[in-house]
N, C-alpha and C positions, 0 to 999 in steps of 0.2 A: 200499515192494516193489520199486522198481528193483533196490535191493541185494539183493534175496530174502530180506531180514529178516522171519522169520515175526510175523502180527498181535499175538501174545499179548506179545512184546518191545517192540513200541512204546514203552511206559512208559518203560521200560527204557532204548531208544536215547535217547528225548526227552532223558533223563534225563543221558544219558551226552555229550551233546551239549551241555549246559547245563555241566557240569563239565569239558568239555575247552576251552570258551569264557570262561568262568571263569578258569583259570589260563593262559590267554594261546596256547593251541596252535591256538587254532581263532578266527577270524571270523567274521561273519554280515552278505552283504551283500544286501539284498534278502532272498528267501526262501531263498539258500542258505549252509550253512557252508563257508568254504573256509578250509586251513590258514593259519597265518602265516608258518610258513616253506615257502616255495614250492619249495625244494629236497628238499622228501622228511625222511623218516624213515629211517636205516641200522637195520633189525631187527636184523640177525644182529648188528651189534655193540651193539645194546643189549642183545639175549639173552647175549650174552659177557660183557657187563659185570656183567650179573644174576646168571651162574653165579657170576663171583669175589666176587660180594658175598654170596654165598651162605657158601663157607668163612665166614665172621667168625661165621655165626651157628649155627653145626654142635654147639656144645657147648649152644647156649639150645632146650630142647627149645619152648617155647613157642613162638620167633619162626621156629624152621627149620617148625612145625606150620603157622603163617600162610605161612610160606614157597613151602611144599611146596603148598599149598592154593589159594593167590594164583595159582601156578603155573601148576597142570594147569587152572584154568578159563582161564585167559590163553591157554592154548594151543590148548585145544579152541573157543573165541570163536568164530569161523566158522562152524565147525560147530553148535555152538550154537544160532546166532541165524537158522542158516539151516534148521534141523530137522533135520538128519543126526545126533544125537548128542542127547542127554536132558544136561541138566543136573545132574540127578539122579546118573546113573550116573557122571556125572565126579565128582562129588563126595562119591558113596558106591558104590565101586566093589564089584562083585558083592554089592552090599547087605551092604557091610562099612562099620563106624563108623572104622575106622583113621587116616582122612584127617582127619576133623574129631574125632577124640576129645582126642589132643594139647593141643586147643584150649581146652579146658576143665578135663581136666584137670591141666593146665601153666599155667594161667591165671592171673600174680599177681593183673590187674586182678578178673577174677571170682573168686577167693579173697576179696580185699579187700571185696567186693560181699555176697558170700553170705558172710562171715563177720559183717558188721554185719545184717544178712535176719535169722543164725541167733541174735543177741544182742538182736535185740528179739523173737525169737520166746521164748527162754529168761526174759525178763524177763516176756515174758505171763505164761507160765506159771506163775513163780514169784510173780505178785502173785496170780492166779489163787487159787491153794492159798494163801497164806494167808488168804482169804477164807473158801474153801471148800476144807478140806485132803483130804478124800474122793474130790475132782471127778474126773469119769473123763472125759478129754476126745479132741477127736475131730477130727484134720488130715484135713483134704484137700489134694494138691496138685496143680493142672492143669496137664497138659504136661510131663509129669517126663522125658521122652528117655532120654536115657543114664543118668540120675541124677547131674549135675553136682552139683547143689542137695543134693540129698538125702544125699548121700554126707555131706557134714559137718554136715545139721540131725542125720541118726541118731547122728552122734558125739556133739554139743550135748545130745542129747535122753536121755543115760545118766546114768542116778539116778532119771527121772521116769516111770522103766519102769511102775510101778504105776498111776500115774494115767493113762495114756495107753490109752484104750480101740481107738483103732485109727490108723494112719496111713494113707490109704488115696492109693495112689501110681498116676493114672490117665496115660491117653495114648491116641491114634488107634490106635497101631500095638503087635500082638500082641506084636509082636518085642523091643519097650521094657519089656513085662511081663513077659517071658520073665528079659530079662536083670536087671532088680531081682528076680523071685522066686530066679535065681541067686547077685546077688553082694550085696544088702541083706537079703530076708527072714532068713536065718541068723543074723543078728546083731540085729535087731527082730523078734523075734515077734508085735510090733502091727502089723506093717505088710501090708495088704491091697493088691492089686492089681485094678485096672478100668479096661474101655475107657471112655473119657466124651471127646464133641466138646462142649465148652464153647461153640459156634454154635449148638446144638440143646436145646432146652426139657429141663431134668434129668429129666420124667415118659418113664417109658420107657426110661432109660441105667440104671437101678440105683443112681442116685445118691439117698441120704435127703434130702428138702426140710425145712430150717430146721434140719437135728443138728450140721452144724460149726462147732465151738469158731473154727476158724483156715483160713483157704484161703490158701494160698501159689501164686505163680505166677513165673517167670522165662522171661523173654523171649518169652512163650509170647502172652499177651491181642494184643497188638500186629498177630498174623499172623490176624486175622480179616477177616469183611465189614464189620461194623458193630458198632461197640465198646460201643452203648448199650444192643445187644441181647445182647451178650457179658458185659458187666457186671448185667444184669438174671439173664441165665442162672448168671451167678458166684454174685452176690445170693443165688437162691432155693435154694441148700445150705447158705446160713447161719443159724446162731441170731441172732434179736435179742443185738445186743451182740457180735457174734459179727467177727473182726479180718481184714481181708485185708494181705496182705504180698505189694507186686510187688514184681520184679527186673525193671525193662525200661531200654531205650536212653534216652537223652536228647537224644540229636547224632546228624545226619546222617554216617555212615563212609563215605569211599570204598571200604575193604574190603568192608565189607561189602555194598555197592552190584552189586562186580565178582565176588562170591562168592556170596552168601543170597540177593542181589537178581536171578539168574538163575535162580531154583526159583518156579514157577509162582504159591505163597502169599503172596509176598512182596510182590507186587502186588493181591490179589485185593481191597484197602481199599474201599469202596462211599462213605466218607465223608471222603474228600479236606479238608474243611473244617478239620477235626479233628486232621489230620497234619503232621507237619512236611513242608514243599515235596519231591517227590521221594524220601519214604522211608515205611514205617507206621510207624514210630514217632511218640510225641507228648511235645512240650515238658512239662515240667511245671507250667505254670501251666495248660496244658490238661487235663492228669491231674486237677488240682486241679481243674476247674470242672465237670468231665464226670461225677466220682465225687460232688460236691457235688450235682446235676441229678442222681441216679440214687441219691439217698439215702444217700451215706458219711459220716460225720459226724467229727473230730475228725482231720482230715486233715495228714499230717505229712512231711516228709522228709527221714531221719534223717541222709542222706548230702551234703546240698546245697551242702557246701562244695569237692565233689569230681563235680559233675555232668559237669564240664569232660572227667573219663576217659573219659563214653561212657554212663556208665549211670547210673539214679536207682533208689533202695527211697521204696516209697511206702505209707505206712499209713495204715489207715480204718477205720471201724469201721458196721458194720450198724445200720440204723434200723429193722430187720425187716419193713418193710413190700416186699411182692413182686410183684412185676410177672412174667409169664410167657404166653403165648399160649394163649388157651382154644383148646380142641379142638372143633368142632362142626359139620354136615353144611351145606353152603354152603347150601341152602335155609330153616335154620334160622338162620344167618348173616346173610341178608338179610334175614328178617323182622325182623330184632333190629336190625340197622341203618336201617330203616323204622319202629322208633318211636319212635326217638331219636336226634336228631342227636349227641349226645355218646356214642353206644357208638360201641364200639370192640373190636376182638380183642385190648382187653390186659385180664388179670384182674389186679385191685388187691384183695391181702390183706394182714391183719395177723394173722405166725404167733401160734399160742395163748399162747406163754410173754412176749406184748412187754408186758404189764402187772407183770408181778411185781416188785416192789421188789426183790428179792434180785439179781436178773437186772440193775435199772437201776442198783443201786449200785456192785455187782461190776463192771460195763462200763465205767462212769466210772471208777471206782478205777485200773483197769486200765489205759484207755485214757490218764489222767494220769502213769501209772508210763512208759509209752510213750514218753509227749512230752518226760520228763525225760530219759530216757534218749538221746533224739535231739538234747536240746538240749548233751551229753556229747558225740556226735559232732561 
């Protein structure tokens, strides 16, 4: 408060102090942090050195995109922390994606992980069609954004069009859906767009319960308040034996902290015990544990050998048990709670096709193929 930092940035500021101390720029004396170098820092000289370094990156679209976004956030940092400037306006000036687009479209690391995710998707589809040649598959992508993942997947889905009933491209923003309609729908007639908030129950959101064969999410689920609730809402859209494909951060990165960490959504999580300290991300082992607890089987990490690059691909299979909040008037809810100490506001049910022998056979065979594919990576 003495520095004029807004309350919403307290967690960001605490993590920043920890990073500076860890890297030897600050030391803690009692309850105070003091600079290790008492002579201070020549900021003008540092920015001059930075400008010189940028020259070496001018021919590298990805590195230059990182540099320009990081610089914009750092130069605006005092105003952002004091509330004079909104970090979202810095990162997305005039609601434009220009400042962040290069990070996704020219990112070799993102391309690598998206490629692995795409290969897993294709392997699953091919095996499903081997078992059921006339299958009509439905795919749901959560938080598709600008389509950084979608673009590559549409390319990999060429040749499967007659078996694709739907690719549902969802996000919170109508602007992203318009982007998809303009850039992706013309080449993918099976693509539809839909507003969807994964933090809310799927009821009344226009998402069909228990109908999707494959659900995909790239760097989305971590940006939610409660991971268990998020996974339950995700699973509610999946058929029994359906496959979940996630592309998520695997480590804590300073660049993310200094950019996306300034956005409100980064720090909204309420289940800190599940998250990487000072970050909304989850370690692979935590993902494995929570997915098991929420009824996902055959969990695999096909890119385990390259988790150090900052991302992880996660595969899981739904057991078909759905848990969603039960809507009822408060008076009725109180009556229900009084009748049984075991009562809760969670509805547990099994989807209609859960006992189908064909579904069980197809699901187990398909996940076996994905496990083999994971071993290759």
